[in-house]
N, C-alpha and C positions, 0 to 999 in steps of 0.2 A: 504493499500499498503506500502511495505517496504523496505528499501534499505540498504544495508550493504556497509559501507564506510570505505575503508581502508585509514590509514592517519598513517605518522612517529609517532613512539612513543617519546611523549615529555618528558622532564628532569621531573621526579617525578611521572610520571602516574604508576599506578601496575597493569592497566586492560591492557587486547589485545589492538592492535592497532586497530582494526577491531570496529566499531560503528555500530549497529544495529539504524537506524532512522527510524520510522514508522509514516505515516499520515494515516488519512481515505482514504475509498474510495470517490471517487466525492466531495473532501474537498474543504473547502473555501478558498478564497484568502489569508487570514491571515495566514491559515494553513500551506498552499503551500509556500507562503513566509518564514514562520520559517523553515520548514522542510529543503527548499533548502539551507539557510542561517547557519543552522547547520552542513548538509554537507559540506559547503563550511569551515566551523571552524574545523570539522572533517579531510578533506584533510589537512589543514593547520597544522595539529597538536595540537590542542587544547586537555590539559587533561581533559575530562569528569569525570574521575573517582572519584574525590572527591564529585559531584554532585549525578552521580549514586548509590555511596555506602551508602549515606545519604538517598536516596528515595526522592530527594526534588521535589517537585510539584511547579509550576510557573506560575500564571495567567498573561498573557501579555495581556493587553487593548490600543487600538487605543484611542490616545489623542482628534479625532476629528470625529472618525464616532463610530458606536456601535461595530464594530468590536471586537471580543475577542477570546483568545484561551488558552489552558492549556498546558504547558511542564510537563511531567512525566520523572522523571531521576530514571531508574532502572538499578541494575547488570545487567538484561538482554538486555537492551536497551533503547531507547526513543522514547516515544509517544506524538504526537503531535494531539492534539482536538479540535474540537470548541466548542467555550463557555469557562465558569468559572463556572462549577458544582458543585465544591468541596470548601472546604475550603483550597486554596492554603497557603504555608509555604512564599511565596514572592508575590505579587502582583505588577507588574510593569506598568507603562502608557507610552507609548512612542509614538514618532513620526516615523509612518511605511515609510514615503516618506523622513526621514532623518538617516535614517540606524539604526534604532531602537534606537535614541538619547532619554534618559528620559525626559517626559514632566511632571514632579512634581518628587514629593521624594516618593521612592518605601515604601510599607508597608512591615512589617515582617522583619526578621534577615537581616542585614545591609549586612555582609559577602557574606551570599548567594545569595543575590540580586546582589551583585558585580559580583561574580562568574556567574550568568545567564546572565548579560548585556555584560560580556567578552565573553561567548559562542555565542551571538548573534552579535558579533561585529569581523569577521574573516579580516585578512590584506587584501587589495584590490591587486590583480595581477597587473605587468605591464601591462601598457595600450594596448602595442604591443600584447602580448600574448593574454589579454583579447578580442582583435579585431580578431583575429585568431580562438580564440576559440566561439565565438558568430558568426563566419560565418559559422564555421562548424555545431554548431545546427541549423541556422536557413537556411541554403543554399537549402535546399530541399521543403522550403514551397512555395506553387504557388504564383507567380507574384515578388518574391524578386529578385531586380536587379540582373545583372550577378557580377557585380564588386562592392566592398566596398572600400571606401578610407577614412581614418582616418588621421586627420591633426591636429598638436598640435606645439606650438610653446616652442622648448627646448634652452637651453644656447648657442647653436651655430645656432640658427635661424630657420626654418620653418622645420619639421621633418613628414614624413608621412609613413602608412603603408597601401598598395595597395593587396587586397586578392580578389581572383575569378578571372575571364576571360571571356569577352566578351563584348558586345556592351551599354548595360545599366550598367549607373554608378549611387552611391548615395555616397555623402561626409558628412561627420560629422567630424565638427572642436571643439575643447574644448582644456580646461587645460587637463594635464595629468590625474591626479586623476577624473576629470569630465569623460573623454572617458573611463578610468577604470571602474567607477562606472556604468556608462550605459552599457557599454558591458558584465560586469561579475552579471549584474542583481540587484547588491547592490542599484542603482536608480533607479527610474523610467523616461522613456525616456519623456513622456509627462509632467511630473512636472520640468525635468531638462530644456526642451525648453521653458517653463513658464516663469522660472528662468532668461532667457535670457542668462545661462551659455554655450547654445551650439550655434552654427552655421550650417545650413544643407542646401544643394544644391540638389535638385530632383523635381519630381511631387509630385501635391497631393497622386496621388494614391498608390507610392511608399512609402511616408511618414505612408500611413494607412499598407503596408505590414511591415514596418519596426518596428511600433508601435507593432505590432501582434508578430513580431519576440520578439522585448525586452521582451514582456510580457513572452513569450516561454523560455527564457535565467530565466527572474525574478523569475517566480513560477513553472518551470519544471524541470530545468537542475540540 
């Protein structure tokens, strides 16, 4: 599977703003997660050119599961594949449920490792925009509630965004960064719920559908 992502040119980038980011057909969850994250970085204007020009290969390993993937940066694009089948230039052990936070020291060139980590750390969108985008992506899923209500507490009190129209509603409440992380796919909904950082209001069947919607945004958007 390939996707060409158009991004604004970042200062210092010498390559065109279009980045061809490819993942395998029937890709594993870690490959899909990395591919979506790199596309977010491209949209945010991250300059992949230094990594691509050097032909960097990066092994990415989960700190608590056997999941692993390889990112191959090349002048003609970026390929993400399952496993670490070659000796990479850098190897990063990360927490997949903490936005690729390092879980130990990287191996290989420290500057290259820092560049790969930066590529896997796109900025979060505004929580309101993220809620709207989440709804656009998931609204056609069977069983999705008619209306999504996102609530947070801002400097002037409670703020909310309401998207959709109809009789069934689902409410999610949390801090702005928490909402942005869940709605953008940067964070796993179940993991955030388990941490107590989110409040929800809805039925169990609605929760099941919302979890499916969050996975769609997290792995496929």
